[in-house]
Structure formats: structure tokens, C-alpha cells
mmCIF file of the N, C-alpha and C atoms, coordinates in Angstrom:
data_MODEL
# 
_entry.id   MODEL 
# 
loop_
_atom_site.group_PDB 
_atom_site.id 
_atom_site.type_symbol 
_atom_site.label_atom_id 
_atom_site.label_alt_id 
_atom_site.label_comp_id 
_atom_site.label_asym_id 
_atom_site.label_entity_id 
_atom_site.label_seq_id 
_atom_site.pdbx_PDB_ins_code 
_atom_site.Cartn_x 
_atom_site.Cartn_y 
_atom_site.Cartn_z 
_atom_site.occupancy 
_atom_site.B_iso_or_equiv 
_atom_site.pdbx_formal_charge 
_atom_site.auth_seq_id 
_atom_site.auth_comp_id 
_atom_site.auth_asym_id 
_atom_site.auth_atom_id 
_atom_site.pdbx_PDB_model_num 
ATOM 1   N N  . MET A 1 1  ? 64.607 21.649 200.431 1.00 0.00 ? 1  MET A N  1 
ATOM 2   C CA . MET A 1 1  ? 63.525 20.769 201.134 1.00 0.00 ? 1  MET A CA 1 
ATOM 3   C C  . MET A 1 1  ? 62.133 21.083 200.585 1.00 0.00 ? 1  MET A C  1 
ATOM 4   N N  . TYR A 1 2  ? 60.913 21.160 199.936 1.00 0.00 ? 2  TYR A N  1 
ATOM 5   C CA . TYR A 1 2  ? 59.692 22.064 198.812 1.00 0.00 ? 2  TYR A CA 1 
ATOM 6   C C  . TYR A 1 2  ? 59.080 21.269 200.143 1.00 0.00 ? 2  TYR A C  1 
ATOM 7   N N  . PHE A 1 3  ? 57.404 21.789 200.474 1.00 0.00 ? 3  PHE A N  1 
ATOM 8   C CA . PHE A 1 3  ? 56.610 21.476 201.570 1.00 0.00 ? 3  PHE A CA 1 
ATOM 9   C C  . PHE A 1 3  ? 55.361 21.742 200.496 1.00 0.00 ? 3  PHE A C  1 
ATOM 10  N N  . VAL A 1 4  ? 54.774 20.657 200.288 1.00 0.00 ? 4  VAL A N  1 
ATOM 11  C CA . VAL A 1 4  ? 53.029 20.716 199.291 1.00 0.00 ? 4  VAL A CA 1 
ATOM 12  C C  . VAL A 1 4  ? 53.270 22.167 199.575 1.00 0.00 ? 4  VAL A C  1 
ATOM 13  N N  . ARG A 1 5  ? 52.720 22.815 200.391 1.00 0.00 ? 5  ARG A N  1 
ATOM 14  C CA . ARG A 1 5  ? 52.076 24.669 200.749 1.00 0.00 ? 5  ARG A CA 1 
ATOM 15  C C  . ARG A 1 5  ? 52.512 25.007 199.629 1.00 0.00 ? 5  ARG A C  1 
ATOM 16  N N  . ASP A 1 6  ? 53.590 24.775 200.006 1.00 0.00 ? 6  ASP A N  1 
ATOM 17  C CA . ASP A 1 6  ? 54.479 25.914 198.954 1.00 0.00 ? 6  ASP A CA 1 
ATOM 18  C C  . ASP A 1 6  ? 54.777 25.709 197.523 1.00 0.00 ? 6  ASP A C  1 
ATOM 19  N N  . ILE A 1 7  ? 54.947 23.981 197.212 1.00 0.00 ? 7  ILE A N  1 
ATOM 20  C CA . ILE A 1 7  ? 54.415 23.943 195.788 1.00 0.00 ? 7  ILE A CA 1 
ATOM 21  C C  . ILE A 1 7  ? 53.283 24.072 195.541 1.00 0.00 ? 7  ILE A C  1 
ATOM 22  N N  . LEU A 1 8  ? 52.240 24.129 196.152 1.00 0.00 ? 8  LEU A N  1 
ATOM 23  C CA . LEU A 1 8  ? 50.891 24.058 195.305 1.00 0.00 ? 8  LEU A CA 1 
ATOM 24  C C  . LEU A 1 8  ? 51.316 25.972 194.928 1.00 0.00 ? 8  LEU A C  1 
ATOM 25  N N  . ASN A 1 9  ? 51.043 26.292 195.921 1.00 0.00 ? 9  ASN A N  1 
ATOM 26  C CA . ASN A 1 9  ? 51.436 27.843 196.249 1.00 0.00 ? 9  ASN A CA 1 
ATOM 27  C C  . ASN A 1 9  ? 52.064 28.673 194.933 1.00 0.00 ? 9  ASN A C  1 
ATOM 28  N N  . LYS A 1 10 ? 53.602 28.212 194.861 1.00 0.00 ? 10 LYS A N  1 
ATOM 29  C CA . LYS A 1 10 ? 54.549 28.017 193.858 1.00 0.00 ? 10 LYS A CA 1 
ATOM 30  C C  . LYS A 1 10 ? 53.179 27.925 191.995 1.00 0.00 ? 10 LYS A C  1 
ATOM 31  N N  . ILE A 1 11 ? 52.581 27.127 192.012 1.00 0.00 ? 11 ILE A N  1 
ATOM 32  C CA . ILE A 1 11 ? 51.997 27.143 191.297 1.00 0.00 ? 11 ILE A CA 1 
ATOM 33  C C  . ILE A 1 11 ? 51.058 27.206 190.572 1.00 0.00 ? 11 ILE A C  1 
ATOM 34  N N  . LYS A 1 12 ? 50.391 27.825 191.799 1.00 0.00 ? 12 LYS A N  1 
ATOM 35  C CA . LYS A 1 12 ? 49.399 28.993 191.501 1.00 0.00 ? 12 LYS A CA 1 
ATOM 36  C C  . LYS A 1 12 ? 49.076 29.875 191.018 1.00 0.00 ? 12 LYS A C  1 
ATOM 37  N N  . TRP A 1 13 ? 50.611 30.342 191.507 1.00 0.00 ? 13 TRP A N  1 
ATOM 38  C CA . TRP A 1 13 ? 50.717 32.253 190.819 1.00 0.00 ? 13 TRP A CA 1 
ATOM 39  C C  . TRP A 1 13 ? 51.983 32.244 190.035 1.00 0.00 ? 13 TRP A C  1 
ATOM 40  N N  . THR A 1 14 ? 52.267 30.720 189.489 1.00 0.00 ? 14 THR A N  1 
ATOM 41  C CA . THR A 1 14 ? 53.383 31.023 188.301 1.00 0.00 ? 14 THR A CA 1 
ATOM 42  C C  . THR A 1 14 ? 53.152 30.010 186.967 1.00 0.00 ? 14 THR A C  1 
ATOM 43  N N  . LYS A 1 15 ? 52.293 29.414 187.345 1.00 0.00 ? 15 LYS A N  1 
ATOM 44  C CA . LYS A 1 15 ? 51.359 28.406 186.601 1.00 0.00 ? 15 LYS A CA 1 
ATOM 45  C C  . LYS A 1 15 ? 50.240 28.396 186.838 1.00 0.00 ? 15 LYS A C  1 
ATOM 46  N N  . ASP A 1 16 ? 49.400 27.035 186.302 1.00 0.00 ? 16 ASP A N  1 
ATOM 47  C CA . ASP A 1 16 ? 48.009 26.998 185.522 1.00 0.00 ? 16 ASP A CA 1 
ATOM 48  C C  . ASP A 1 16 ? 47.406 25.831 186.821 1.00 0.00 ? 16 ASP A C  1 
ATOM 49  N N  . LEU A 1 17 ? 47.012 25.890 187.369 1.00 0.00 ? 17 LEU A N  1 
ATOM 50  C CA . LEU A 1 17 ? 46.268 24.386 189.160 1.00 0.00 ? 17 LEU A CA 1 
ATOM 51  C C  . LEU A 1 17 ? 45.290 24.024 188.688 1.00 0.00 ? 17 LEU A C  1 
ATOM 52  N N  . LYS A 1 18 ? 44.999 23.852 187.754 1.00 0.00 ? 18 LYS A N  1 
ATOM 53  C CA . LYS A 1 18 ? 43.996 23.301 186.864 1.00 0.00 ? 18 LYS A CA 1 
ATOM 54  C C  . LYS A 1 18 ? 44.798 21.840 186.327 1.00 0.00 ? 18 LYS A C  1 
ATOM 55  N N  . LYS A 1 19 ? 46.119 22.308 186.209 1.00 0.00 ? 19 LYS A N  1 
ATOM 56  C CA . LYS A 1 19 ? 46.822 20.959 185.805 1.00 0.00 ? 19 LYS A CA 1 
ATOM 57  C C  . LYS A 1 19 ? 47.476 20.440 186.306 1.00 0.00 ? 19 LYS A C  1 
ATOM 58  N N  . VAL A 1 20 ? 47.025 20.393 187.241 1.00 0.00 ? 20 VAL A N  1 
ATOM 59  C CA . VAL A 1 20 ? 47.145 19.414 188.340 1.00 0.00 ? 20 VAL A CA 1 
ATOM 60  C C  . VAL A 1 20 ? 47.021 18.709 188.884 1.00 0.00 ? 20 VAL A C  1 
ATOM 61  N N  . THR A 1 21 ? 47.413 17.020 188.985 1.00 0.00 ? 21 THR A N  1 
ATOM 62  C CA . THR A 1 21 ? 46.767 16.258 189.756 1.00 0.00 ? 21 THR A CA 1 
ATOM 63  C C  . THR A 1 21 ? 47.725 16.028 190.891 1.00 0.00 ? 21 THR A C  1 
ATOM 64  N N  . ILE A 1 22 ? 46.908 15.227 192.016 1.00 0.00 ? 22 ILE A N  1 
ATOM 65  C CA . ILE A 1 22 ? 47.281 14.923 193.741 1.00 0.00 ? 22 ILE A CA 1 
ATOM 66  C C  . ILE A 1 22 ? 46.544 14.022 194.358 1.00 0.00 ? 22 ILE A C  1 
ATOM 67  N N  . TRP A 1 23 ? 47.693 13.110 194.836 1.00 0.00 ? 23 TRP A N  1 
ATOM 68  C CA . TRP A 1 23 ? 46.556 11.809 195.633 1.00 0.00 ? 23 TRP A CA 1 
ATOM 69  C C  . TRP A 1 23 ? 47.000 12.134 196.411 1.00 0.00 ? 23 TRP A C  1 
ATOM 70  N N  . TYR A 1 24 ? 46.451 11.473 197.540 1.00 0.00 ? 24 TYR A N  1 
ATOM 71  C CA . TYR A 1 24 ? 46.338 12.027 198.842 1.00 0.00 ? 24 TYR A CA 1 
ATOM 72  C C  . TYR A 1 24 ? 45.290 10.541 199.821 1.00 0.00 ? 24 TYR A C  1 
ATOM 73  N N  . VAL A 1 25 ? 46.144 10.384 201.268 1.00 0.00 ? 25 VAL A N  1 
ATOM 74  C CA . VAL A 1 25 ? 45.153 9.413  201.843 1.00 0.00 ? 25 VAL A CA 1 
ATOM 75  C C  . VAL A 1 25 ? 43.962 9.694  201.971 1.00 0.00 ? 25 VAL A C  1 
ATOM 76  N N  . HIS A 1 26 ? 43.136 8.071  201.554 1.00 0.00 ? 26 HIS A N  1 
ATOM 77  C CA . HIS A 1 26 ? 41.247 8.886  202.144 1.00 0.00 ? 26 HIS A CA 1 
ATOM 78  C C  . HIS A 1 26 ? 40.758 7.412  202.623 1.00 0.00 ? 26 HIS A C  1 
ATOM 79  N N  . ARG A 1 27 ? 40.907 7.426  204.078 1.00 0.00 ? 27 ARG A N  1 
ATOM 80  C CA . ARG A 1 27 ? 40.604 6.112  204.916 1.00 0.00 ? 27 ARG A CA 1 
ATOM 81  C C  . ARG A 1 27 ? 39.204 5.097  204.259 1.00 0.00 ? 27 ARG A C  1 
ATOM 82  N N  . GLY A 1 28 ? 39.586 4.628  203.452 1.00 0.00 ? 28 GLY A N  1 
ATOM 83  C CA . GLY A 1 28 ? 37.598 3.430  203.154 1.00 0.00 ? 28 GLY A CA 1 
ATOM 84  C C  . GLY A 1 28 ? 37.574 4.146  201.905 1.00 0.00 ? 28 GLY A C  1 
ATOM 85  N N  . ALA A 1 29 ? 38.619 4.488  200.655 1.00 0.00 ? 29 ALA A N  1 
ATOM 86  C CA . ALA A 1 29 ? 38.506 4.587  199.769 1.00 0.00 ? 29 ALA A CA 1 
ATOM 87  C C  . ALA A 1 29 ? 39.543 3.038  198.909 1.00 0.00 ? 29 ALA A C  1 
ATOM 88  N N  . LEU A 1 30 ? 39.956 3.188  198.067 1.00 0.00 ? 30 LEU A N  1 
ATOM 89  C CA . LEU A 1 30 ? 40.653 1.884  197.125 1.00 0.00 ? 30 LEU A CA 1 
ATOM 90  C C  . LEU A 1 30 ? 41.522 2.259  197.674 1.00 0.00 ? 30 LEU A C  1 
ATOM 91  N N  . GLY A 1 31 ? 42.279 1.423  198.645 1.00 0.00 ? 31 GLY A N  1 
ATOM 92  C CA . GLY A 1 31 ? 43.931 1.477  198.600 1.00 0.00 ? 31 GLY A CA 1 
ATOM 93  C C  . GLY A 1 31 ? 44.104 2.309  199.136 1.00 0.00 ? 31 GLY A C  1 
ATOM 94  N N  . ASN A 1 32 ? 42.691 2.793  200.148 1.00 0.00 ? 32 ASN A N  1 
ATOM 95  C CA . ASN A 1 32 ? 43.309 4.394  201.208 1.00 0.00 ? 32 ASN A CA 1 
ATOM 96  C C  . ASN A 1 32 ? 43.487 5.077  200.024 1.00 0.00 ? 32 ASN A C  1 
ATOM 97  N N  . THR A 1 33 ? 43.588 5.407  198.666 1.00 0.00 ? 33 THR A N  1 
ATOM 98  C CA . THR A 1 33 ? 43.819 6.626  198.287 1.00 0.00 ? 33 THR A CA 1 
ATOM 99  C C  . THR A 1 33 ? 42.839 7.262  197.144 1.00 0.00 ? 33 THR A C  1 
ATOM 100 N N  . LYS A 1 34 ? 42.842 8.240  197.334 1.00 0.00 ? 34 LYS A N  1 
ATOM 101 C CA . LYS A 1 34 ? 42.022 8.841  196.125 1.00 0.00 ? 34 LYS A CA 1 
ATOM 102 C C  . LYS A 1 34 ? 42.776 9.911  195.559 1.00 0.00 ? 34 LYS A C  1 
ATOM 103 N N  . MET A 1 35 ? 42.400 10.659 194.307 1.00 0.00 ? 35 MET A N  1 
ATOM 104 C CA . MET A 1 35 ? 42.830 11.423 193.129 1.00 0.00 ? 35 MET A CA 1 
ATOM 105 C C  . MET A 1 35 ? 42.156 13.004 193.380 1.00 0.00 ? 35 MET A C  1 
ATOM 106 N N  . ILE A 1 36 ? 42.793 13.697 193.239 1.00 0.00 ? 36 ILE A N  1 
ATOM 107 C CA . ILE A 1 36 ? 41.614 15.327 192.723 1.00 0.00 ? 36 ILE A CA 1 
ATOM 108 C C  . ILE A 1 36 ? 42.345 15.800 191.137 1.00 0.00 ? 36 ILE A C  1 
ATOM 109 N N  . SER A 1 37 ? 41.950 16.520 190.736 1.00 0.00 ? 37 SER A N  1 
ATOM 110 C CA . SER A 1 37 ? 42.492 17.751 190.250 1.00 0.00 ? 37 SER A CA 1 
ATOM 111 C C  . SER A 1 37 ? 42.842 18.521 190.430 1.00 0.00 ? 37 SER A C  1 
ATOM 112 N N  . GLY A 1 38 ? 43.353 19.641 189.923 1.00 0.00 ? 38 GLY A N  1 
ATOM 113 C CA . GLY A 1 38 ? 43.909 20.834 190.708 1.00 0.00 ? 38 GLY A CA 1 
ATOM 114 C C  . GLY A 1 38 ? 42.316 21.714 190.186 1.00 0.00 ? 38 GLY A C  1 
ATOM 115 N N  . ASP A 1 39 ? 41.805 21.535 189.194 1.00 0.00 ? 39 ASP A N  1 
ATOM 116 C CA . ASP A 1 39 ? 40.914 22.940 189.274 1.00 0.00 ? 39 ASP A CA 1 
ATOM 117 C C  . ASP A 1 39 ? 39.293 22.275 190.281 1.00 0.00 ? 39 ASP A C  1 
ATOM 118 N N  . GLU A 1 40 ? 39.526 21.536 191.134 1.00 0.00 ? 40 GLU A N  1 
ATOM 119 C CA . GLU A 1 40 ? 38.666 20.936 192.662 1.00 0.00 ? 40 GLU A CA 1 
ATOM 120 C C  . GLU A 1 40 ? 38.886 21.896 193.367 1.00 0.00 ? 40 GLU A C  1 
ATOM 121 N N  . ILE A 1 41 ? 40.446 22.069 193.601 1.00 0.00 ? 41 ILE A N  1 
ATOM 122 C CA . ILE A 1 41 ? 41.232 23.285 194.777 1.00 0.00 ? 41 ILE A CA 1 
ATOM 123 C C  . ILE A 1 41 ? 40.219 24.311 195.130 1.00 0.00 ? 41 ILE A C  1 
ATOM 124 N N  . ILE A 1 42 ? 39.807 25.009 195.914 1.00 0.00 ? 42 ILE A N  1 
ATOM 125 C CA . ILE A 1 42 ? 38.927 25.787 196.387 1.00 0.00 ? 42 ILE A CA 1 
ATOM 126 C C  . ILE A 1 42 ? 40.241 26.655 196.738 1.00 0.00 ? 42 ILE A C  1 
ATOM 127 N N  . SER A 1 43 ? 40.547 26.603 198.026 1.00 0.00 ? 43 SER A N  1 
ATOM 128 C CA . SER A 1 43 ? 41.898 27.775 198.922 1.00 0.00 ? 43 SER A CA 1 
ATOM 129 C C  . SER A 1 43 ? 42.861 27.028 199.079 1.00 0.00 ? 43 SER A C  1 
ATOM 130 N N  . ILE A 1 44 ? 44.107 26.855 199.450 1.00 0.00 ? 44 ILE A N  1 
ATOM 131 C CA . ILE A 1 44 ? 45.335 26.462 199.494 1.00 0.00 ? 44 ILE A CA 1 
ATOM 132 C C  . ILE A 1 44 ? 45.774 27.027 200.958 1.00 0.00 ? 44 ILE A C  1 
ATOM 133 N N  . GLY A 1 45 ? 45.345 26.343 202.305 1.00 0.00 ? 45 GLY A N  1 
ATOM 134 C CA . GLY A 1 45 ? 45.193 26.947 203.373 1.00 0.00 ? 45 GLY A CA 1 
ATOM 135 C C  . GLY A 1 45 ? 46.753 26.653 203.925 1.00 0.00 ? 45 GLY A C  1 
ATOM 136 N N  . ARG A 1 46 ? 46.570 27.508 205.907 1.00 0.00 ? 46 ARG A N  1 
ATOM 137 C CA . ARG A 1 46 ? 47.740 26.985 206.000 1.00 0.00 ? 46 ARG A CA 1 
ATOM 138 C C  . ARG A 1 46 ? 48.307 25.929 206.148 1.00 0.00 ? 46 ARG A C  1 
ATOM 139 N N  . SER A 1 47 ? 47.064 24.674 206.775 1.00 0.00 ? 47 SER A N  1 
ATOM 140 C CA . SER A 1 47 ? 47.192 23.039 206.986 1.00 0.00 ? 47 SER A CA 1 
ATOM 141 C C  . SER A 1 47 ? 46.370 22.578 206.287 1.00 0.00 ? 47 SER A C  1 
ATOM 142 N N  . PHE A 1 48 ? 45.502 23.019 205.395 1.00 0.00 ? 48 PHE A N  1 
ATOM 143 C CA . PHE A 1 48 ? 45.158 22.401 204.433 1.00 0.00 ? 48 PHE A CA 1 
ATOM 144 C C  . PHE A 1 48 ? 44.398 22.001 203.406 1.00 0.00 ? 48 PHE A C  1 
ATOM 145 N N  . LEU A 1 49 ? 44.072 21.773 202.242 1.00 0.00 ? 49 LEU A N  1 
ATOM 146 C CA . LEU A 1 49 ? 43.915 21.840 200.696 1.00 0.00 ? 49 LEU A CA 1 
ATOM 147 C C  . LEU A 1 49 ? 42.167 22.328 200.791 1.00 0.00 ? 49 LEU A C  1 
ATOM 148 N N  . GLU A 1 50 ? 41.559 22.976 200.328 1.00 0.00 ? 50 GLU A N  1 
ATOM 149 C CA . GLU A 1 50 ? 39.986 21.966 200.637 1.00 0.00 ? 50 GLU A CA 1 
ATOM 150 C C  . GLU A 1 50 ? 39.362 22.455 199.192 1.00 0.00 ? 50 GLU A C  1 
ATOM 151 N N  . THR A 1 51 ? 38.709 21.695 198.751 1.00 0.00 ? 51 THR A N  1 
ATOM 152 C CA . THR A 1 51 ? 38.122 21.531 197.773 1.00 0.00 ? 51 THR A CA 1 
ATOM 153 C C  . THR A 1 51 ? 36.143 21.442 198.338 1.00 0.00 ? 51 THR A C  1 
ATOM 154 N N  . SER A 1 52 ? 35.673 21.334 197.544 1.00 0.00 ? 52 SER A N  1 
ATOM 155 C CA . SER A 1 52 ? 34.094 21.093 197.657 1.00 0.00 ? 52 SER A CA 1 
ATOM 156 C C  . SER A 1 52 ? 33.913 20.274 198.787 1.00 0.00 ? 52 SER A C  1 
ATOM 157 N N  . THR A 1 53 ? 34.109 19.530 198.771 1.00 0.00 ? 53 THR A N  1 
ATOM 158 C CA . THR A 1 53 ? 34.143 18.263 198.940 1.00 0.00 ? 53 THR A CA 1 
ATOM 159 C C  . THR A 1 53 ? 34.402 17.443 200.114 1.00 0.00 ? 53 THR A C  1 
ATOM 160 N N  . ALA A 1 54 ? 35.404 18.940 200.950 1.00 0.00 ? 54 ALA A N  1 
ATOM 161 C CA . ALA A 1 54 ? 36.625 18.241 201.723 1.00 0.00 ? 54 ALA A CA 1 
ATOM 162 C C  . ALA A 1 54 ? 37.964 19.060 202.286 1.00 0.00 ? 54 ALA A C  1 
ATOM 163 N N  . MET A 1 55 ? 38.054 18.893 203.016 1.00 0.00 ? 55 MET A N  1 
ATOM 164 C CA . MET A 1 55 ? 40.237 19.477 203.551 1.00 0.00 ? 55 MET A CA 1 
ATOM 165 C C  . MET A 1 55 ? 40.621 18.507 203.870 1.00 0.00 ? 55 MET A C  1 
ATOM 166 N N  . ILE A 1 56 ? 41.986 18.688 203.046 1.00 0.00 ? 56 ILE A N  1 
ATOM 167 C CA . ILE A 1 56 ? 43.036 17.692 202.978 1.00 0.00 ? 56 ILE A CA 1 
ATOM 168 C C  . ILE A 1 56 ? 43.572 18.490 203.957 1.00 0.00 ? 56 ILE A C  1 
ATOM 169 N N  . PRO A 1 57 ? 43.877 17.496 204.734 1.00 0.00 ? 57 PRO A N  1 
ATOM 170 C CA . PRO A 1 57 ? 45.477 17.935 205.512 1.00 0.00 ? 57 PRO A CA 1 
ATOM 171 C C  . PRO A 1 57 ? 46.480 17.877 204.704 1.00 0.00 ? 57 PRO A C  1 
ATOM 172 N N  . TYR A 1 58 ? 47.840 18.891 204.715 1.00 0.00 ? 58 TYR A N  1 
ATOM 173 C CA . TYR A 1 58 ? 49.012 18.459 203.875 1.00 0.00 ? 58 TYR A CA 1 
ATOM 174 C C  . TYR A 1 58 ? 49.562 17.489 204.002 1.00 0.00 ? 58 TYR A C  1 
ATOM 175 N N  . HIS A 1 59 ? 49.676 17.096 205.532 1.00 0.00 ? 59 HIS A N  1 
ATOM 176 C CA . HIS A 1 59 ? 50.597 15.126 205.158 1.00 0.00 ? 59 HIS A CA 1 
ATOM 177 C C  . HIS A 1 59 ? 49.589 14.457 204.770 1.00 0.00 ? 59 HIS A C  1 
ATOM 178 N N  . ARG A 1 60 ? 48.532 14.445 204.104 1.00 0.00 ? 60 ARG A N  1 
ATOM 179 C CA . ARG A 1 60 ? 48.168 13.359 203.764 1.00 0.00 ? 60 ARG A CA 1 
ATOM 180 C C  . ARG A 1 60 ? 48.131 13.181 202.910 1.00 0.00 ? 60 ARG A C  1 
ATOM 181 N N  . ILE A 1 61 ? 48.900 14.032 201.631 1.00 0.00 ? 61 ILE A N  1 
ATOM 182 C CA . ILE A 1 61 ? 49.308 14.301 200.271 1.00 0.00 ? 61 ILE A CA 1 
ATOM 183 C C  . ILE A 1 61 ? 50.322 13.449 200.313 1.00 0.00 ? 61 ILE A C  1 
ATOM 184 N N  . THR A 1 62 ? 50.209 12.715 199.355 1.00 0.00 ? 62 THR A N  1 
ATOM 185 C CA . THR A 1 62 ? 51.328 11.728 198.324 1.00 0.00 ? 62 THR A CA 1 
ATOM 186 C C  . THR A 1 62 ? 52.003 11.598 197.434 1.00 0.00 ? 62 THR A C  1 
ATOM 187 N N  . LYS A 1 63 ? 51.331 12.714 196.277 1.00 0.00 ? 63 LYS A N  1 
ATOM 188 C CA . LYS A 1 63 ? 51.861 12.639 194.852 1.00 0.00 ? 63 LYS A CA 1 
ATOM 189 C C  . LYS A 1 63 ? 51.163 13.840 194.855 1.00 0.00 ? 63 LYS A C  1 
ATOM 190 N N  . ILE A 1 64 ? 52.409 14.901 194.163 1.00 0.00 ? 64 ILE A N  1 
ATOM 191 C CA . ILE A 1 64 ? 51.813 15.754 193.253 1.00 0.00 ? 64 ILE A CA 1 
ATOM 192 C C  . ILE A 1 64 ? 52.556 15.443 191.861 1.00 0.00 ? 64 ILE A C  1 
ATOM 193 N N  . LEU A 1 65 ? 51.406 15.499 190.189 1.00 0.00 ? 65 LEU A N  1 
ATOM 194 C CA . LEU A 1 65 ? 51.901 15.839 189.223 1.00 0.00 ? 65 LEU A CA 1 
ATOM 195 C C  . LEU A 1 65 ? 51.411 16.751 188.345 1.00 0.00 ? 65 LEU A C  1 
ATOM 196 N N  . TYR A 1 66 ? 51.984 17.792 188.124 1.00 0.00 ? 66 TYR A N  1 
ATOM 197 C CA . TYR A 1 66 ? 52.064 19.017 186.795 1.00 0.00 ? 66 TYR A CA 1 
ATOM 198 C C  . TYR A 1 66 ? 52.226 18.170 185.244 1.00 0.00 ? 66 TYR A C  1 
ATOM 199 N N  . GLU A 1 67 ? 51.100 18.417 184.992 1.00 0.00 ? 67 GLU A N  1 
ATOM 200 C CA . GLU A 1 67 ? 50.890 17.762 183.071 1.00 0.00 ? 67 GLU A CA 1 
ATOM 201 C C  . GLU A 1 67 ? 51.913 16.408 183.576 1.00 0.00 ? 67 GLU A C  1 
ATOM 202 N N  . ASN A 1 68 ? 51.416 15.528 184.292 1.00 0.00 ? 68 ASN A N  1 
ATOM 203 C CA . ASN A 1 68 ? 52.411 14.357 184.712 1.00 0.00 ? 68 ASN A CA 1 
ATOM 204 C C  . ASN A 1 68 ? 53.970 14.587 184.682 1.00 0.00 ? 68 ASN A C  1 
ATOM 205 N N  . GLU A 1 69 ? 54.145 15.731 185.504 1.00 0.00 ? 69 GLU A N  1 
ATOM 206 C CA . GLU A 1 69 ? 55.912 14.967 185.702 1.00 0.00 ? 69 GLU A CA 1 
ATOM 207 C C  . GLU A 1 69 ? 55.912 15.372 187.135 1.00 0.00 ? 69 GLU A C  1 
ATOM 208 N N  . VAL A 1 70 ? 56.602 14.247 188.301 1.00 0.00 ? 70 VAL A N  1 
ATOM 209 C CA . VAL A 1 70 ? 56.573 14.672 189.385 1.00 0.00 ? 70 VAL A CA 1 
ATOM 210 C C  . VAL A 1 70 ? 57.442 15.680 189.914 1.00 0.00 ? 70 VAL A C  1 
ATOM 211 N N  . LEU A 1 71 ? 56.022 16.668 190.717 1.00 0.00 ? 71 LEU A N  1 
ATOM 212 C CA . LEU A 1 71 ? 57.153 17.302 191.676 1.00 0.00 ? 71 LEU A CA 1 
ATOM 213 C C  . LEU A 1 71 ? 56.909 17.427 193.172 1.00 0.00 ? 71 LEU A C  1 
ATOM 214 N N  . PHE A 1 72 ? 56.468 16.727 193.398 1.00 0.00 ? 72 PHE A N  1 
ATOM 215 C CA . PHE A 1 72 ? 55.813 15.583 194.735 1.00 0.00 ? 72 PHE A CA 1 
ATOM 216 C C  . PHE A 1 72 ? 55.730 14.850 194.887 1.00 0.00 ? 72 PHE A C  1 
ATOM 217 N N  . ASN A 1 73 ? 56.994 13.490 195.681 1.00 0.00 ? 73 ASN A N  1 
ATOM 218 C CA . ASN A 1 73 ? 56.486 12.559 195.940 1.00 0.00 ? 73 ASN A CA 1 
ATOM 219 C C  . ASN A 1 73 ? 56.876 11.991 197.870 1.00 0.00 ? 73 ASN A C  1 
ATOM 220 N N  . ARG A 1 74 ? 56.099 11.823 198.492 1.00 0.00 ? 74 ARG A N  1 
ATOM 221 C CA . ARG A 1 74 ? 56.764 11.703 199.779 1.00 0.00 ? 74 ARG A CA 1 
ATOM 222 C C  . ARG A 1 74 ? 57.673 10.705 199.863 1.00 0.00 ? 74 ARG A C  1 
ATOM 223 N N  . TRP A 1 75 ? 57.613 10.400 198.941 1.00 0.00 ? 75 TRP A N  1 
ATOM 224 C CA . TRP A 1 75 ? 58.922 8.824  199.890 1.00 0.00 ? 75 TRP A CA 1 
ATOM 225 C C  . TRP A 1 75 ? 60.434 9.088  198.917 1.00 0.00 ? 75 TRP A C  1 
ATOM 226 N N  . GLY A 1 76 ? 60.718 10.648 198.489 1.00 0.00 ? 76 GLY A N  1 
ATOM 227 C CA . GLY A 1 76 ? 61.379 11.420 197.202 1.00 0.00 ? 76 GLY A CA 1 
ATOM 228 C C  . GLY A 1 76 ? 61.002 12.778 196.870 1.00 0.00 ? 76 GLY A C  1 
ATOM 229 N N  . ILE A 1 77 ? 60.818 13.619 196.864 1.00 0.00 ? 77 ILE A N  1 
ATOM 230 C CA . ILE A 1 77 ? 61.271 14.955 196.576 1.00 0.00 ? 77 ILE A CA 1 
ATOM 231 C C  . ILE A 1 77 ? 61.258 15.414 195.782 1.00 0.00 ? 77 ILE A C  1 
ATOM 232 N N  . SER A 1 78 ? 60.473 16.399 194.465 1.00 0.00 ? 78 SER A N  1 
ATOM 233 C CA . SER A 1 78 ? 61.761 16.426 193.223 1.00 0.00 ? 78 SER A CA 1 
ATOM 234 C C  . SER A 1 78 ? 60.507 18.285 192.823 1.00 0.00 ? 78 SER A C  1 
ATOM 235 N N  . MET A 1 79 ? 61.928 18.706 192.211 1.00 0.00 ? 79 MET A N  1 
ATOM 236 C CA . MET A 1 79 ? 60.732 20.240 192.412 1.00 0.00 ? 79 MET A CA 1 
ATOM 237 C C  . MET A 1 79 ? 61.764 20.839 191.461 1.00 0.00 ? 79 MET A C  1 
ATOM 238 N N  . ARG A 1 80 ? 61.097 20.427 190.159 1.00 0.00 ? 80 ARG A N  1 
ATOM 239 C CA . ARG A 1 80 ? 61.758 20.776 188.619 1.00 0.00 ? 80 ARG A CA 1 
ATOM 240 C C  . ARG A 1 80 ? 60.889 22.159 188.134 1.00 0.00 ? 80 ARG A C  1 
ATOM 241 N N  . GLY A 1 81 ? 61.933 22.945 187.821 1.00 0.00 ? 81 GLY A N  1 
ATOM 242 C CA . GLY A 1 81 ? 61.160 24.185 186.634 1.00 0.00 ? 81 GLY A CA 1 
ATOM 243 C C  . GLY A 1 81 ? 60.811 24.875 187.865 1.00 0.00 ? 81 GLY A C  1 
ATOM 244 N N  . LYS A 1 82 ? 62.185 24.836 189.502 1.00 0.00 ? 82 LYS A N  1 
ATOM 245 C CA . LYS A 1 82 ? 61.322 25.852 190.249 1.00 0.00 ? 82 LYS A CA 1 
ATOM 246 C C  . LYS A 1 82 ? 61.253 27.473 189.399 1.00 0.00 ? 82 LYS A C  1 
# 
């Protein structure tokens, strides 16, 4: 099983983090969901993903795409191109 932090770190060190799109639960947003791109990530912390405007807990991340390929989906995990 792959965890959000592991997936993001793998991309950071072996691919291009700027090609990532992340969906996460954000209460009050339309559909309670927001999306960010990888170029907004400041740091990949122990429990949170840090951007310039938010600290996003990993348990709120619902989907990670890399160049339109699903790497993580809260309802089914896939790690292609390990």
C-alpha cells in the first residue's frame, strides 16, 4: 500500500512535481473539494502538504494525478511506473 506522502516524495525525487494535480477535501468550497497543482507545493511534511496558502493534511487528499494518470485515489490506490 502506498501512502500520499510516499507517492509525492517519489515524484519529487524521480520525476517532475510540477506535473502533479492534487484534489483534496476543503470544507466550504464548491463540492467541498479543491484542486492544486504541484508547482504550488512548498514542502512535503510528515503529516501535511504545505502550500503558500494552506497546510493540507494527507488524510484530506482524495486524488493525485501525474500527467493525467491516476497515481492515488482514496477509493482505490494505483502506483504505476513505480
